[in-house]
Structure formats: structure tokens, C-alpha cells
MMTF fields as JSON, N, C-alpha, C and O atoms, coordinates in Angstrom:
{
  "mmtfVersion": "1.0.0",
  "mmtfProducer": "UNKNOWN",
  "numBonds": 399,
  "numAtoms": 400,
  "numGroups": 100,
  "numChains": 1,
  "numModels": 1,
  "chainsPerModel": [1],
  "groupsPerChain": [100],
  "chainIdList": ["A"],
  "bondAtomList": [4, 2, 8, 6, 12, 10, 16, 14, 20, 18, 24, 22, 28, 26, 32, 30, 36, 34, 40, 38, 44, 42, 48, 46, 52, 50, 56, 54, 60, 58, 64, 62, 68, 66, 72, 70, 76, 74, 80, 78, 84, 82, 88, 86, 92, 90, 96, 94, 100, 98, 104, 102, 108, 106, 112, 110, 116, 114, 120, 118, 124, 122, 128, 126, 132, 130, 136, 134, 140, 138, 144, 142, 148, 146, 152, 150, 156, 154, 160, 158, 164, 162, 168, 166, 172, 170, 176, 174, 180, 178, 184, 182, 188, 186, 192, 190, 196, 194, 200, 198, 204, 202, 208, 206, 212, 210, 216, 214, 220, 218, 224, 222, 228, 226, 232, 230, 236, 234, 240, 238, 244, 242, 248, 246, 252, 250, 256, 254, 260, 258, 264, 262, 268, 266, 272, 270, 276, 274, 280, 278, 284, 282, 288, 286, 292, 290, 296, 294, 300, 298, 304, 302, 308, 306, 312, 310, 316, 314, 320, 318, 324, 322, 328, 326, 332, 330, 336, 334, 340, 338, 344, 342, 348, 346, 352, 350, 356, 354, 360, 358, 364, 362, 368, 366, 372, 370, 376, 374, 380, 378, 384, 382, 388, 386, 392, 390, 396, 394],
  "bondOrderList": [1, 1, 1, 1, 1, 1, 1, 1, 1, 1, 1, 1, 1, 1, 1, 1, 1, 1, 1, 1, 1, 1, 1, 1, 1, 1, 1, 1, 1, 1, 1, 1, 1, 1, 1, 1, 1, 1, 1, 1, 1, 1, 1, 1, 1, 1, 1, 1, 1, 1, 1, 1, 1, 1, 1, 1, 1, 1, 1, 1, 1, 1, 1, 1, 1, 1, 1, 1, 1, 1, 1, 1, 1, 1, 1, 1, 1, 1, 1, 1, 1, 1, 1, 1, 1, 1, 1, 1, 1, 1, 1, 1, 1, 1, 1, 1, 1, 1, 1],
  "groupList": [{"groupName": "MET", "atomNameList": ["N", "CA", "C", "O"], "elementList": ["N", "C", "C", "O"], "formalChargeList": [0, 0, 0, 0], "bondAtomList": [1, 0, 2, 1, 3, 2], "bondOrderList": [1, 1, 2], "singleLetterCode": "M", "chemCompType": "L-PEPTIDE LINKING"}, {"groupName": "GLU", "atomNameList": ["N", "CA", "C", "O"], "elementList": ["N", "C", "C", "O"], "formalChargeList": [0, 0, 0, 0], "bondAtomList": [1, 0, 2, 1, 3, 2], "bondOrderList": [1, 1, 2], "singleLetterCode": "E", "chemCompType": "L-PEPTIDE LINKING"}, {"groupName": "ILE", "atomNameList": ["N", "CA", "C", "O"], "elementList": ["N", "C", "C", "O"], "formalChargeList": [0, 0, 0, 0], "bondAtomList": [1, 0, 2, 1, 3, 2], "bondOrderList": [1, 1, 2], "singleLetterCode": "I", "chemCompType": "L-PEPTIDE LINKING"}, {"groupName": "LYS", "atomNameList": ["N", "CA", "C", "O"], "elementList": ["N", "C", "C", "O"], "formalChargeList": [0, 0, 0, 0], "bondAtomList": [1, 0, 2, 1, 3, 2], "bondOrderList": [1, 1, 2], "singleLetterCode": "K", "chemCompType": "L-PEPTIDE LINKING"}, {"groupName": "LEU", "atomNameList": ["N", "CA", "C", "O"], "elementList": ["N", "C", "C", "O"], "formalChargeList": [0, 0, 0, 0], "bondAtomList": [1, 0, 2, 1, 3, 2], "bondOrderList": [1, 1, 2], "singleLetterCode": "L", "chemCompType": "L-PEPTIDE LINKING"}, {"groupName": "PHE", "atomNameList": ["N", "CA", "C", "O"], "elementList": ["N", "C", "C", "O"], "formalChargeList": [0, 0, 0, 0], "bondAtomList": [1, 0, 2, 1, 3, 2], "bondOrderList": [1, 1, 2], "singleLetterCode": "F", "chemCompType": "L-PEPTIDE LINKING"}, {"groupName": "VAL", "atomNameList": ["N", "CA", "C", "O"], "elementList": ["N", "C", "C", "O"], "formalChargeList": [0, 0, 0, 0], "bondAtomList": [1, 0, 2, 1, 3, 2], "bondOrderList": [1, 1, 2], "singleLetterCode": "V", "chemCompType": "L-PEPTIDE LINKING"}, {"groupName": "ARG", "atomNameList": ["N", "CA", "C", "O"], "elementList": ["N", "C", "C", "O"], "formalChargeList": [0, 0, 0, 0], "bondAtomList": [1, 0, 2, 1, 3, 2], "bondOrderList": [1, 1, 2], "singleLetterCode": "R", "chemCompType": "L-PEPTIDE LINKING"}, {"groupName": "ASN", "atomNameList": ["N", "CA", "C", "O"], "elementList": ["N", "C", "C", "O"], "formalChargeList": [0, 0, 0, 0], "bondAtomList": [1, 0, 2, 1, 3, 2], "bondOrderList": [1, 1, 2], "singleLetterCode": "N", "chemCompType": "L-PEPTIDE LINKING"}, {"groupName": "TRP", "atomNameList": ["N", "CA", "C", "O"], "elementList": ["N", "C", "C", "O"], "formalChargeList": [0, 0, 0, 0], "bondAtomList": [1, 0, 2, 1, 3, 2], "bondOrderList": [1, 1, 2], "singleLetterCode": "W", "chemCompType": "L-PEPTIDE LINKING"}, {"groupName": "GLN", "atomNameList": ["N", "CA", "C", "O"], "elementList": ["N", "C", "C", "O"], "formalChargeList": [0, 0, 0, 0], "bondAtomList": [1, 0, 2, 1, 3, 2], "bondOrderList": [1, 1, 2], "singleLetterCode": "Q", "chemCompType": "L-PEPTIDE LINKING"}, {"groupName": "HIS", "atomNameList": ["N", "CA", "C", "O"], "elementList": ["N", "C", "C", "O"], "formalChargeList": [0, 0, 0, 0], "bondAtomList": [1, 0, 2, 1, 3, 2], "bondOrderList": [1, 1, 2], "singleLetterCode": "H", "chemCompType": "L-PEPTIDE LINKING"}, {"groupName": "SER", "atomNameList": ["N", "CA", "C", "O"], "elementList": ["N", "C", "C", "O"], "formalChargeList": [0, 0, 0, 0], "bondAtomList": [1, 0, 2, 1, 3, 2], "bondOrderList": [1, 1, 2], "singleLetterCode": "S", "chemCompType": "L-PEPTIDE LINKING"}, {"groupName": "PRO", "atomNameList": ["N", "CA", "C", "O"], "elementList": ["N", "C", "C", "O"], "formalChargeList": [0, 0, 0, 0], "bondAtomList": [1, 0, 2, 1, 3, 2], "bondOrderList": [1, 1, 2], "singleLetterCode": "P", "chemCompType": "L-PEPTIDE LINKING"}, {"groupName": "ALA", "atomNameList": ["N", "CA", "C", "O"], "elementList": ["N", "C", "C", "O"], "formalChargeList": [0, 0, 0, 0], "bondAtomList": [1, 0, 2, 1, 3, 2], "bondOrderList": [1, 1, 2], "singleLetterCode": "A", "chemCompType": "L-PEPTIDE LINKING"}, {"groupName": "ASP", "atomNameList": ["N", "CA", "C", "O"], "elementList": ["N", "C", "C", "O"], "formalChargeList": [0, 0, 0, 0], "bondAtomList": [1, 0, 2, 1, 3, 2], "bondOrderList": [1, 1, 2], "singleLetterCode": "D", "chemCompType": "L-PEPTIDE LINKING"}, {"groupName": "TYR", "atomNameList": ["N", "CA", "C", "O"], "elementList": ["N", "C", "C", "O"], "formalChargeList": [0, 0, 0, 0], "bondAtomList": [1, 0, 2, 1, 3, 2], "bondOrderList": [1, 1, 2], "singleLetterCode": "Y", "chemCompType": "L-PEPTIDE LINKING"}, {"groupName": "GLY", "atomNameList": ["N", "CA", "C", "O"], "elementList": ["N", "C", "C", "O"], "formalChargeList": [0, 0, 0, 0], "bondAtomList": [1, 0, 2, 1, 3, 2], "bondOrderList": [1, 1, 2], "singleLetterCode": "G", "chemCompType": "PEPTIDE LINKING"}, {"groupName": "THR", "atomNameList": ["N", "CA", "C", "O"], "elementList": ["N", "C", "C", "O"], "formalChargeList": [0, 0, 0, 0], "bondAtomList": [1, 0, 2, 1, 3, 2], "bondOrderList": [1, 1, 2], "singleLetterCode": "T", "chemCompType": "L-PEPTIDE LINKING"}, {"groupName": "CYS", "atomNameList": ["N", "CA", "C", "O"], "elementList": ["N", "C", "C", "O"], "formalChargeList": [0, 0, 0, 0], "bondAtomList": [1, 0, 2, 1, 3, 2], "bondOrderList": [1, 1, 2], "singleLetterCode": "C", "chemCompType": "L-PEPTIDE LINKING"}],
  "groupTypeList": [0, 1, 1, 2, 2, 3, 3, 4, 1, 1, 5, 6, 1, 3, 7, 8, 9, 7, 10, 5, 11, 12, 13, 3, 8, 4, 14, 2, 12, 2, 14, 2, 1, 14, 14, 1, 4, 4, 1, 11, 5, 10, 9, 11, 15, 16, 17, 5, 1, 1, 2, 6, 18, 8, 1, 3, 3, 7, 3, 1, 2, 1, 1, 1, 6, 14, 15, 18, 0, 2, 16, 19, 4, 4, 5, 4, 8, 16, 0, 17, 6, 8, 2, 8, 1, 6, 4, 0, 8, 3, 2, 3, 3, 8, 1, 1, 3, 16, 1, 14],
  "groupIdList": [1, 2, 3, 4, 5, 6, 7, 8, 9, 10, 11, 12, 13, 14, 15, 16, 17, 18, 19, 20, 21, 22, 23, 24, 25, 26, 27, 28, 29, 30, 31, 32, 33, 34, 35, 36, 37, 38, 39, 40, 41, 42, 43, 44, 45, 46, 47, 48, 49, 50, 51, 52, 53, 54, 55, 56, 57, 58, 59, 60, 61, 62, 63, 64, 65, 66, 67, 68, 69, 70, 71, 72, 73, 74, 75, 76, 77, 78, 79, 80, 81, 82, 83, 84, 85, 86, 87, 88, 89, 90, 91, 92, 93, 94, 95, 96, 97, 98, 99, 100],
  "secStructList": [7, 2, 2, 2, 2, 2, 2, 2, 2, 2, 2, 2, 2, 2, 2, 6, 7, 4, 4, 4, 7, 7, 2, 2, 2, 2, 2, 2, 2, 2, 2, 2, 2, 2, 2, 2, 2, 2, 2, 6, 6, 6, 6, 7, 7, 7, 7, 2, 2, 2, 2, 2, 2, 7, 2, 2, 2, 2, 2, 2, 2, 2, 2, 2, 2, 2, 2, 2, 2, 2, 2, 2, 2, 2, 2, 2, 2, 2, 6, 6, 7, 7, 2, 2, 2, 2, 2, 2, 2, 2, 2, 2, 2, 2, 2, 2, 2, 1, 7, 7],
  "xCoordList": [-12.98, -12.763, -12.373, -11.517, -12.997, -12.695, -11.224, -10.6, -10.678, -9.272, -8.356, -7.366, -8.687, -7.883, -7.933, -6.9, -9.131, -9.276, -8.499, -7.807, -8.614, -7.897, -6.386, -5.695, -5.882, -4.451, -4.019, -2.945, -4.847, -4.536, -4.518, -3.632, -5.499, -5.549, -4.308, -3.737, -3.891, -2.691, -1.45, -0.606, -1.352, -0.211, -0.101, 0.972, -1.22, -1.251, -0.941, -0.168, -1.545, -1.354, 0.101, 0.637, 0.74, 2.131, 3.077, 4.135, 2.706, 3.56, 3.088, 3.707, 1.99, 1.407, 1.097, 1.369, 0.532, 0.241, -1.164, -1.47, -2.02, -3.41, -3.464, -4.366, -2.508, -2.464, -2.343, -2.705, -1.841, -1.663, -2.833, -2.888, -3.756, -4.828, -6.092, -7.152, -5.966, -7.136, -7.865, -7.276, -9.127, -9.829, -9.079, -8.966, -8.57, -7.829, -6.593, -6.346, -5.815, -4.579, -4.864, -4.149, -5.9, -6.249, -6.758, -6.414, -7.574, -8.067, -6.907, -6.879, -5.965, -4.778, -3.989, -3.534, -3.829, -3.077, -3.766, -3.1, -5.086, -5.845, -5.546, -5.271, -5.604, -5.361, -3.93, -3.698, -2.984, -1.579, -1.361, -0.723, -1.894, -1.712, -2.424, -1.916, -3.592, -4.295, -3.474, -3.428, -2.83, -1.973, -0.76, -0.327, -0.221, 0.898, 0.466, 1.25, -0.759, -1.305, -1.401, -1.032, -1.891, -2.03, -0.698, -0.642, 0.371, 1.69, 2.047, 2.733, 1.587, 1.904, 1.257, 1.678, 0.248, -0.492, -0.298, -0.895, 0.531, 0.672, 1.001, 0.402, 1.909, 2.295, 2.064, 2.588, 1.272, 1.003, -0.487, -1.159, -0.979, -2.377, -2.403, -2.851, -1.908, -1.84, -3.238, -4.137, -3.411, -4.61, -4.347, -3.202, -5.417, -5.24, -4.346, -3.549, -4.466, -3.637, -2.159, -1.323, -1.855, -0.472, 0.053, 1.203, -0.792, -0.4, -0.173, 0.818, -1.087, -1.025, 0.217, 0.812, 0.604, 1.735, 3.092, 4.131, 3.091, 4.332, 4.438, 3.856, 5.183, 5.221, 5.659, 5.073, 6.668, 7.155, 6.072, 5.799, 5.461, 4.414, 3.216, 2.64, 2.836, 1.696, 1.925, 1.037, 3.112, 3.427, 3.376, 2.828, 3.942, 3.931, 2.5, 2.161, 1.681, 0.291, -0.5, -1.305, -0.281, -0.944, -0.662, -1.566, 0.586, 0.969, 0.307, -0.105, 0.197, -0.45, -1.947, -2.513, -2.582, -4.002, -4.194, -5.116, -3.321, -3.418, -3.229, -3.965, -2.247, -2.036, -3.29, -3.706, -3.878, -5.093, -6.22, -6.917, -6.391, -7.456, -7.238, -8.195, -6.003, -5.704, -6.137, -6.786, -5.787, -6.201, -7.722, -8.301, -8.37, -9.836, -10.471, -11.423, -9.945, -10.469, -10.259, -11.155, -9.088, -8.841, -9.815, -10.357, -10.038, -10.944, -12.339, -12.91, -12.877, -14.21, -14.247, -15.22, -13.194, -13.136, -13.164, -13.873, -12.402, -12.386, -13.743, -14.087, -14.512, -15.858, -16.816, -17.92, -16.386, -17.208, -18.331, -19.317, -18.196, -19.242, -18.93, -17.79, -19.95, -19.783, -19.337, -20.125, -18.089, -17.512, -18.234, -18.528, -18.52, -19.245, -20.588, -20.982, -21.288, -22.602, -22.493, -23.298, -21.505, -21.306, -21.051, -21.628, -20.191, -19.876, -21.087, -21.363, -21.799, -22.982, -24.068, -24.734, -24.251, -25.235, -24.875, -25.748, -23.588, -23.153, -23.343, -23.743, -23.062, -23.282, -24.769, -25.132, -25.62, -27.072, -27.509, -28.301, -26.999, -27.337, -26.911, -27.647, -25.721, -25.245, -26.1, -26.353, -26.549, -27.425, -28.732, -29.254, -29.252, -30.492, -30.274, -31.11, -29.144, -28.828, -28.492, -28.855, -27.798, -27.355, -27.979, -27.332, -29.249, -29.971, -29.328, -28.821, -29.363, -28.794, -29.755, -29.455],
  "yCoordList": [-53.44, -54.857, -55.535, -56.419, -55.121, -55.715, -55.54, -56.453, -54.363, -54.091, -55.016, -55.525, -55.227, -56.098, -57.532, -58.194, -58.012, -59.381, -59.553, -60.553, -58.586, -58.666, -58.74, -59.538, -57.913, -57.904, -59.243, -59.748, -59.817, -61.116, -62.212, -63.066, -62.182, -63.174, -63.092, -64.119, -61.878, -61.689, -62.204, -62.874, -61.886, -62.319, -63.839, -64.394, -64.504, -65.966, -66.573, -67.526, -66.018, -66.548, -66.446, -67.393, -65.311, -65.115, -66.12, -66.426, -66.623, -67.549, -68.999, -69.908, -69.203, -70.532, -71.191, -72.375, -70.416, -70.914, -71.482, -72.115, -71.273, -71.742, -73.236, -73.704, -73.981, -75.433, -75.822, -76.935, -74.916, -75.189, -74.68, -74.937, -73.966, -73.305, -74.152, -73.759, -75.297, -76.13, -75.529, -74.748, -75.882, -75.377, -75.704, -74.86, -76.929, -77.332, -76.468, -75.974, -76.284, -75.5, -74.051, -73.454, -73.485, -72.094, -71.982, -71.033, -72.94, -72.91, -73.016, -72.314, -73.882, -74.015, -72.709, -72.26, -72.104, -70.842, -69.727, -68.909, -69.69, -68.694, -68.881, -67.915, -70.121, -70.401, -70.054, -69.506, -70.371, -70.067, -68.563, -68.088, -67.818, -66.362, -65.745, -64.805, -66.275, -65.782, -66.087, -65.275, -67.246, -67.595, -66.663, -66.286, -66.299, -65.358, -63.993, -63.307, -63.602, -62.372, -62.513, -61.6, -63.649, -63.883, -63.85, -63.474, -64.242, -64.229, -62.844, -62.725, -61.813, -60.449, -60.117, -59.179, -60.874, -60.597, -61.684, -61.629, -62.66, -63.817, -63.429, -63.972, -62.532, -62.138, -60.654, -60.09, -60.026, -58.6, -58.354, -59.1, -57.314, -56.934, -55.519, -54.576, -55.393, -54.085, -53.545, -54.285, -52.248, -51.557, -50.974, -50.899, -50.562, -50.005, -48.771, -48.575, -47.947, -46.736, -47.099, -46.456, -48.134, -48.592, -49.121, -48.877, -49.839, -50.378, -49.241, -49.232, -48.292, -47.185, -46.323, -45.832, -46.141, -45.256, -45.963, -45.304, -47.283, -48.036, -48.473, -49.484, -47.706, -47.928, -49.339, -49.949, -49.861, -51.208, -52.241, -53.101, -52.159, -53.109, -52.973, -53.978, -51.744, -51.495, -52.149, -52.819, -51.958, -52.533, -54.058, -54.686, -54.645, -56.106, -56.642, -57.632, -55.992, -56.43, -56.199, -57.045, -55.066, -54.805, -55.925, -56.388, -56.357, -57.397, -58.727, -59.438, -59.08, -60.345, -60.302, -61.281, -59.17, -59.034, -59.103, -59.761, -58.422, -58.432, -59.845, -60.263, -60.585, -61.962, -62.812, -63.572, -62.673, -63.428, -63.054, -63.925, -61.763, -61.297, -61.768, -62.129, -61.768, -62.202, -63.65, -63.969, -64.524, -65.925, -66.061, -66.871, -65.282, -65.319, -64.853, -65.464, -63.78, -63.27, -64.265, -64.472, -64.88, -65.894, -67.054, -67.544, -67.49, -68.601, -68.295, -69.09, -67.144, -66.759, -66.554, -66.924, -65.969, -65.741, -67.064, -67.183, -68.057, -69.36, -70.056, -70.889, -69.704, -70.266, -69.632, -70.131, -68.535, -67.883, -67.045, -66.779, -66.629, -65.826, -64.338, -63.945, -63.535, -62.092, -61.756, -61.844, -61.378, -61.167, -60.062, -60.213, -58.963, -57.875, -58.363, -58.041, -59.138, -59.652, -60.596, -60.523, -61.475, -62.416, -61.655, -61.979, -60.65, -59.874, -59.079, -59.042, -58.449, -57.677, -58.584, -58.21, -59.764, -60.718, -61.155, -61.295, -61.368, -61.777, -60.646, -60.889, -59.421, -58.275, -58.175, -57.961, -58.33, -58.266, -59.376, -59.138, -60.574, -61.698, -61.413, -61.712, -60.833, -60.481, -59.393, -59.423, -58.427, -57.37, -57.949, -57.499, -58.938, -59.572, -60.426, -60.462, -61.107, -62.007, -61.224, -61.629, -60.105, -59.298, -57.919, -56.947, -57.857, -56.579, -55.529, -55.829, -54.281, -53.172, -52.735, -51.811],
  "zCoordList": [9.978, 10.178, 8.855, 8.836, 7.766, 6.463, 6.089, 5.549, 6.381, 6.075, 6.872, 6.345, 8.127, 8.984, 8.473, 8.375, 8.146, 7.641, 6.34, 6.152, 5.451, 4.179, 4.414, 3.78, 5.318, 5.635, 6.233, 5.907, 7.101, 7.685, 6.621, 6.614, 5.727, 4.654, 3.769, 3.402, 3.429, 2.608, 3.33, 2.736, 4.605, 5.415, 5.422, 5.188, 5.692, 5.758, 4.388, 4.286, 3.341, 1.993, 1.54, 0.966, 1.793, 1.373, 2.031, 1.483, 3.18, 3.924, 3.806, 4.358, 3.084, 2.91, 4.258, 4.457, 5.169, 6.51, 6.649, 7.66, 5.665, 5.776, 6.063, 6.759, 5.533, 5.734, 7.211, 7.591, 8.034, 9.46, 10.305, 11.508, 9.684, 10.423, 10.509, 10.022, 11.125, 11.405, 12.612, 13.361, 12.805, 13.998, 15.291, 16.18, 15.386, 16.59, 16.788, 17.889, 15.723, 15.849, 16.205, 17.01, 15.611, 15.935, 17.369, 18.073, 17.808, 19.19, 20.177, 21.189, 19.884, 20.734, 20.744, 21.797, 19.575, 19.481, 20.258, 20.891, 20.213, 20.987, 22.476, 23.188, 22.932, 24.35, 24.753, 25.831, 23.893, 24.193, 24.301, 25.24, 23.339, 23.373, 24.583, 25.193, 24.921, 26.118, 27.369, 28.293, 27.402, 28.537, 28.613, 29.702, 27.457, 27.452, 27.981, 28.637, 27.706, 28.283, 29.806, 30.545, 30.259, 31.7, 32.436, 33.607, 31.755, 32.397, 32.934, 33.949, 32.259, 32.698, 34.04, 34.717, 34.422, 35.653, 36.706, 37.781, 36.395, 37.273, 38.716, 39.644, 38.916, 40.273, 40.529, 41.489, 39.658, 39.785, 39.568, 38.856, 40.183, 39.99, 39.421, 40.074, 38.18, 37.54, 37.282, 36.885, 37.512, 37.071, 35.688, 35.242, 35.015, 33.67, 33.683, 32.765, 34.702, 34.765, 34.818, 34.183, 35.584, 35.705, 34.363, 34.0, 33.641, 32.336, 31.347, 30.617, 31.327, 30.372, 30.593, 29.634, 31.833, 32.126, 32.046, 32.079, 31.943, 31.809, 30.348, 29.953, 29.55, 28.1, 27.728, 26.834, 28.391, 28.088, 28.367, 27.53, 29.533, 29.91, 28.981, 28.564, 28.652, 27.762, 26.408, 25.881, 25.844, 24.529, 24.566, 23.66, 25.604, 25.727, 25.811, 25.162, 26.6, 26.768, 25.489, 25.099, 24.831, 23.546, 22.556, 21.861, 22.491, 21.532, 21.848, 20.932, 23.122, 23.489, 23.185, 22.699, 23.472, 23.148, 21.632, 21.15, 20.881, 19.417, 18.869, 17.975, 19.395, 18.935, 19.169, 18.295, 20.346, 20.669, 19.714, 19.195, 19.487, 18.599, 17.162, 16.477, 16.71, 15.344, 15.145, 14.149, 16.077, 15.949, 16.017, 15.293, 16.874, 16.956, 15.644, 15.158, 15.08, 13.814, 12.681, 11.862, 12.629, 11.606, 11.757, 10.766, 12.976, 13.243, 12.698, 11.952, 13.074, 12.609, 11.104, 10.447, 10.558, 9.12, 8.356, 7.356, 8.814, 8.154, 8.253, 7.414, 9.293, 9.411, 8.402, 8.185, 7.793, 6.786, 7.35, 6.661, 8.585, 9.223, 9.101, 8.856, 9.273, 9.331, 10.751, 11.693, 10.896, 12.23, 12.989, 14.175, 12.321, 12.983, 13.502, 14.623, 12.688, 13.071, 14.267, 15.196, 14.242, 15.344, 16.646, 17.684, 16.585, 17.791, 18.286, 19.485, 17.364, 17.756, 18.334, 19.299, 17.76, 18.286, 19.699, 20.556, 19.934, 21.275, 22.277, 23.416, 21.868, 22.757, 23.104, 24.26, 22.095, 22.323, 23.279, 24.191, 23.07, 23.945, 25.382, 26.323, 25.549, 26.893, 27.523, 28.728, 26.718, 27.233, 27.759, 28.779, 27.066, 27.493, 28.731, 29.634, 28.759, 29.879, 31.145, 32.25, 30.977, 32.119, 32.023, 31.635, 32.385, 32.293, 33.185, 34.265, 32.702, 33.473, 34.552, 35.308]
}
């Protein structure tokens, strides 16, 4: 995770994009990218096997998921939190909330 965050920080810094990364703008970008992911399923009910075996569709979906994750990671990183800790805490909370 540290390598990914470092690469994202370098990418943003080289382009001077930090000035545009307000919480509002990042939240909007997360929603937009998630909506772009949803577009792939708007009139189709693909299963994972179908996605995996269709290289074009798989690549398109991978990119939308990656875009969404990148904005989420930037958001958490700018908050100054330990991303691994935040994710693990949420998983633990879900385990408690939804007992097996």
C-alpha cells in the first residue's frame, strides 16, 4: 500500500493537481468513477466468469474500479490516516455487525 500511495503522491505532485483535491472534489470524483463502473452493468447482469473471460470488458471494468480506488486512497491519504488500519477496522466492525 505504501508503494501505491507514494506513486499517487508523485503523480499528483508532478501535475500540480493537489490544489484541485478538496474533500468535495474527491468525493464527487469517487461518485463519478463509481457511476462509470455501474454503466457497464446498466443493461447487463454479467457474472464474474463472464467478465473474466471477456478481455475487453474485464479491462474496462478493471480501469473503472482502479479509478474509484485511486480517488478513495487519495481521500484517506489527505486525511492523514493509516489506510491499512482504517480498512482493517472497518472489516472488524463488519465482522461484529454481521456475525457468521
